[in-house]
C-alpha positions in Angstrom: 91.8 115.3 107.3 94.8 117.3 106.0 97.4 115.9 103.6 100.6 114.8 105.2 103.0 117.7 105.5 106.0 116.1 103.9 104.4 115.8 100.3 107.2 117.1 98.0 106.8 119.3 95.0 104.3 122.2 94.4 101.1 120.2 94.2 100.3 120.3 97.9 100.7 124.0 98.3 98.9 125.0 95.2 96.0 122.7 96.0 96.0 123.8 99.7 95.6 127.4 98.8 92.7 126.7 96.3 90.8 124.7 99.0 91.5 127.2 101.7 90.1 129.9 99.5 86.8 127.9 99.3 86.3 128.2 103.0 84.6 125.7 105.1 81.1 124.2 104.7 79.4 122.6 101.9 80.8 122.8 98.4 79.0 125.1 96.0 79.2 125.3 92.2 80.3 129.0 92.3 83.0 128.2 94.7 84.3 125.3 92.8 84.3 127.2 89.5 86.2 130.1 91.1 88.7 128.2 93.1 88.9 124.6 92.0 88.4 124.7 88.2 91.6 126.5 87.7 93.5 123.6 88.9 92.0 121.6 86.0 92.3 124.1 83.2 93.8 121.6 80.7 91.4 118.9 81.0 88.4 121.4 81.2 89.2 122.3 77.7 87.2 119.2 76.8 84.1 121.1 77.9 84.0 122.5 74.5 83.4 119.1 72.9 81.9 116.9 75.5 80.1 116.6 78.9 82.0 114.1 81.0 79.8 111.8 83.0 82.3 108.9 83.1 84.2 110.1 86.1 83.6 106.7 87.8 86.0 105.3 85.1 89.1 107.4 84.3 89.2 110.4 86.7 90.0 113.9 85.4 93.6 114.9 86.2 94.9 118.1 87.7 97.1 120.4 85.8 99.8 119.7 88.4 99.9 116.0 87.5 102.0 116.8 84.4 104.6 118.7 86.5 104.7 115.8 89.1 105.4 113.3 86.5 108.1 115.7 84.9 109.6 115.9 88.4 110.4 112.2 88.4 111.9 112.3 85.0 114.0 115.3 85.8 115.4 113.4 88.9 116.4 110.7 86.6 118.1 113.0 84.0 120.0 114.8 86.6 121.0 112.0 89.0 120.6 108.7 87.1 120.9 106.0 89.8 121.0 108.4 92.6 117.5 109.4 91.8 116.4 106.4 93.8 116.9 108.3 97.1 114.1 110.7 96.1 112.0 108.1 94.3 111.9 106.0 97.4 110.9 109.1 99.5 108.1 109.6 97.0 106.9 106.0 97.5 106.7 106.7 101.3 104.7 109.8 100.6 102.4 107.8 98.3 101.9 105.2 101.0 101.3 107.9 103.7 98.7 109.7 101.6 96.7 106.5 100.9 97.0 105.5 104.5 95.3 108.9 105.4 92.6 108.4 102.7 91.9 104.9 104.0 92.1 105.8 107.7 94.7 103.0 107.9 96.6 102.6 111.3 100.0 103.4 109.8 101.6 104.0 106.3 103.3 100.6 105.8 100.0 99.0 105.9 99.7 100.2 102.4 101.8 98.4 99.8 102.2 99.9 96.2 101.0 97.6 93.4 100.6 98.1 89.7 97.0 96.8 89.8 94.3 95.8 92.2 94.5 92.4 90.8 98.1 92.2 91.7 97.0 92.7 95.3 94.4 90.0 95.2 96.9 87.5 93.7 99.4 88.5 96.6 96.8 87.5 99.2 95.7 84.4 97.4 99.3 83.3 97.3 99.7 83.6 101.1 97.9 80.2 101.4 99.9 77.1 101.5 96.9 74.8 101.0 93.7 75.3 98.9 91.7 78.1 100.6 88.0 78.1 100.4 86.9 81.4 98.9 83.6 83.2 98.7 83.0 86.0 96.4 80.1 87.7 94.7 79.2 87.6 91.0 79.3 91.4 91.1 83.0 91.8 91.5 85.0 93.6 88.8 86.2 91.7 85.8 89.9 91.5 86.9 88.9 90.1 90.3 86.4 87.8 88.8 88.8 86.4 86.2 91.7 85.9 88.6 89.3 84.0 91.1 87.9 81.8 88.4 91.4 81.1 87.0 92.7 80.1 90.4 89.6 77.9 90.8 90.1 76.3 87.4 93.7 75.5 88.3 92.7 73.9 91.6 94.4 76.7 93.6 91.2 77.7 95.4 87.8 76.3 95.9 85.3 79.0 95.0 81.7 79.7 96.0 79.7 82.5 94.4 77.0 84.7 95.8 74.6 85.8 93.2 72.8 89.1 93.0 69.0 88.9 93.6 66.5 90.2 91.2 67.3 93.7 90.3 71.0 92.9 90.3 71.5 93.9 94.0 73.3 91.8 96.6 71.8 90.8 99.9 73.8 90.6 103.2 71.9 87.5 104.1 73.1 85.6 101.1 76.7 86.3 102.0 76.0 85.2 105.6 74.6 82.0 104.3 77.5 81.3 102.0 79.9 81.9 104.9 78.1 79.4 107.1 79.3 76.6 104.8 82.9 77.3 105.8 85.3 79.8 104.2 88.9 80.9 104.6 88.6 84.2 102.5 85.7 86.4 101.6 86.2 88.8 98.5 83.6 91.7 98.3 83.4 95.2 97.0 82.4 98.1 99.2 80.6 99.7 96.2 79.6 97.5 93.3 81.0 98.5 90.0 77.8 97.7 88.0 74.9 99.0 89.9 76.7 101.4 92.4 75.2 99.5 95.3 76.9 100.1 98.7 77.4 96.6 100.0 75.0 96.3 103.0 76.1 95.5 106.5 79.8 95.3 105.5 81.2 95.7 109.1 78.8 93.0 110.4 79.8 90.7 107.6 83.5 91.1 108.4 82.8 90.5 112.0 81.0 87.3 111.1 83.8 86.1 108.9 86.2 86.7 111.7 84.0 84.8 114.0 84.4 81.6 111.8 88.2 82.2 111.3 87.9 83.7 107.8 89.6 86.7 106.5 88.1 89.4 104.4 89.5 91.3 101.3 87.5 94.5 100.5 87.7 96.1 97.0 87.5 99.9 97.6 88.2 101.0 94.1 84.7 102.4 93.6 84.6 104.1 97.1 88.1 105.6 97.9 88.2 109.2 97.1 84.5 110.0 96.9 83.1 107.9 99.7 84.1 107.8 103.4 86.3 104.7 103.8 87.5 103.9 107.5 89.3 100.6 106.8 90.5 100.3 110.4 87.1 100.7 111.8 85.8 98.1 109.4 88.5 95.7 110.7 89.0 94.4 107.2 92.0 92.0 106.7 92.9 93.4 103.4 91.8 95.9 100.8 92.7 96.5 97.2 92.2 99.7 95.0 93.8 102.3 93.0 94.0 105.8 91.7 92.5 105.3 88.3 89.1 106.6 89.1 88.1 109.1 92.0 91.7 109.7 92.9 92.5 111.1 89.5 95.8 109.3 89.4 95.6 107.3 86.2 96.6 103.7 85.7 99.2 101.8 87.6 99.0 103.7 90.9 97.4 100.9 92.9 97.7 99.3 96.3 97.3 96.4 98.7 96.2 97.2 102.3 97.1 94.8 105.1 95.7 95.0 108.6 98.7 95.3 111.1 97.8 91.9 112.6 99.1 90.4 109.4 102.3 92.4 109.5 104.1 90.5 112.3 105.8 88.2 109.9 103.3 85.4 110.2 101.9 86.0 106.8 104.0 85.8 103.5 103.3 85.6 99.9 104.8 83.9 96.9 104.4 87.3 95.1 107.8 88.7 96.2 110.9 90.2 94.9 114.2 91.9 96.0 112.4 95.0 97.3 110.8 92.8 100.0 114.2 92.0 101.4 115.5 93.4 104.7 118.1 95.4 102.9 117.5 95.2 99.1 120.6 97.2 98.2 123.0 95.0 100.3 122.5 92.2 97.8 122.7 89.5 100.4 121.1 86.1 99.9 120.6 84.4 103.2 118.8 81.1 103.4 116.1 81.2 104.3 115.4 84.7 102.9 115.1 87.5 105.4 112.1 89.8 104.6 111.6 93.4 105.6 109.5 94.4 108.6 105.8 95.2 108.2 104.2 95.9 104.9 107.6 96.3 103.2 107.7 92.4 103.1 104.9 92.5 100.6 106.8 94.8 98.2 108.0 92.8 95.1 110.6 93.5 92.4 111.8 96.9 91.2 108.7 99.2 91.6 107.2 101.4 88.9 108.1 105.0 89.9 106.2 107.2 87.6 102.8 106.0 88.9 103.8 107.3 92.3 104.2 110.9 91.0 101.3 110.5 88.6 99.0 109.9 91.6 100.2 112.7 93.9 98.0 115.7 92.8 94.9 113.6 92.9 95.6 112.1 96.3 96.5 115.6 97.7 93.3 117.0 96.3 91.1 114.3 97.8 92.7 114.7 101.2 92.5 118.5 101.1 88.8 118.5 100.3 88.0 115.5 102.5 85.7 112.6 101.8 82.8 114.0 103.7 82.5 117.1 101.6 83.1 115.2 98.3 80.4 112.7 99.2 77.9 115.3 100.2 78.3 117.2 96.9 78.3 114.0 94.9 75.0 113.0 96.5 73.6 116.5 95.8 74.7 116.3 92.1 73.2 112.8 91.6 69.9 113.7 93.3 69.7 116.7 90.8 70.6 114.3 87.8 68.1 111.7 88.8 65.4 114.3 89.2 66.2 115.8 85.7 66.0 112.4 84.2 62.7 111.6 86.0 61.2 114.8 84.7 62.0 113.6 81.3 60.6 110.2 81.7 63.8 108.3 82.4 64.0 106.2 85.5 67.5 106.3 87.2 69.0 105.1 90.6 71.5 107.0 92.6 71.9 109.9 95.0 70.9 107.9 98.0 73.1 106.6 101.0 73.0 103.1 99.7 74.5 104.0 96.4 78.0 105.1 95.4 79.2 108.1 93.2 77.4 107.2 90.0 73.7 106.8 88.9 72.5 104.0 86.8 69.8 103.8 84.1 68.7 100.2 83.5 68.2 99.5 79.9 68.7 96.4 77.7 70.4 98.6 75.1 72.7 100.4 77.7 75.9 99.8 75.5 74.3 101.2 72.4 72.9 104.2 74.5 76.5 104.9 75.7 77.8 104.9 72.1 75.1 107.1 70.8 75.5 109.5 73.7 79.2 109.8 73.0 78.4 110.7 69.5 76.1 113.4 70.8 78.7 114.9 73.2 77.8 113.1 76.4 80.5 110.7 77.7 79.1 107.9 79.8 79.6 104.1 79.7 77.6 100.8 80.2 78.2 97.6 82.0 75.7 95.0 80.9 72.3 96.5 81.2 73.4 99.5 83.3 74.2 102.9 81.8 76.6 104.5 84.3 76.4 108.3 84.8 78.9 110.0 87.2 79.2 113.7 87.5 82.3 114.8 89.5 83.0 117.8 91.6 83.7 119.8 88.4 80.5 119.0 86.6 78.1 122.0 86.4 74.4 121.9 86.8 74.0 123.2 83.2 76.0 120.1 82.1 73.6 117.9 84.0 70.5 119.4 82.5 72.0 119.1 78.9 73.0 115.5 79.6 69.6 114.5 81.0 68.0 116.0 77.9 70.3 114.1 75.6 69.7 110.8 77.4 66.0 111.2 77.3 66.2 112.0 73.5 68.4 108.9 72.8 66.3 106.6 74.8 63.2 107.8 72.9 65.0 106.9 69.6 63.8 103.5 68.7 66.5 102.9 66.2 69.3 102.3 68.6 
């Protein structure tokens, strides 16, 4: 899928030329080094000091990102309050790009948010009563903490689905939890600890709808590196952001709402003046009149810089396409898992049931990550899982060096 044609600034044209020079077909390291690596010249200076295998955390930005952010500031400097005309146009472009990445039916299904947690709260605050919520123990810390705090304050009743032995979730356990009655199901498409792709997600959503429940899907660890077809899934809501695989840094997040929830029948307490029919008219009718569609879920004055900050990464992901990125990611992960296996280290990843990172299970995973960083390999750990994520820029030589370092550190009994 191509990026929307109306993306402003120079990012789109520069990235389009680089991707076109690659040609069609599977990605190759030689092609990436020749045509794509120059788009990342600044961040790739880090290759001199470290191998970056934490791309599932903070994604590596393009050179164009700095110019994109500068564009927003120049508009401010030159036009002051009149900069809002172009800032709001960039918001529309931001929403259109995310809608294309998500395969959403229309751009206004996507509502900019400063965090994925903000999107979750907006949905929880659409319920007038006390909704029954089912979630898994494998959700990211922000989601987990928000749900537990709402439950502690009596705003929701909360049922947890526990991972089975080995830390993996089973679709049957979610189906069983939903049979006890539920209003909202909260799940991740790809689990942030193990990289597990949630099994039978479309069937689980269909079952939830069959009992009158809604489903919110966290796509933070899938969008940008894993094919996401939110419309085909028929999910009610999705949350995510640009921090990871979309290379857009913090603050450029979103809430997706299915069009069936944009007919005015659903409203949230999380609101502000940008959700009004005509914000700049400064009218105060009673009851309030909200904008049409997804605009009704906007809040107060939006953060502008994250919209520009996210531009280049979104354009890059759209230009390459999720299918090509996923295929190359699996190729790299299979290579990394094999290199580790050859050195006596068991790792999981590189298979269709896993996302874009591999994991090494180790009780000392946090210490492993610390020592690896000292030795020039940047990874991270979540509990007993050492997470290792090459991105499209990672070379085979880097994978081999990293595998050797991981094996050496694990063999050191002093960690």
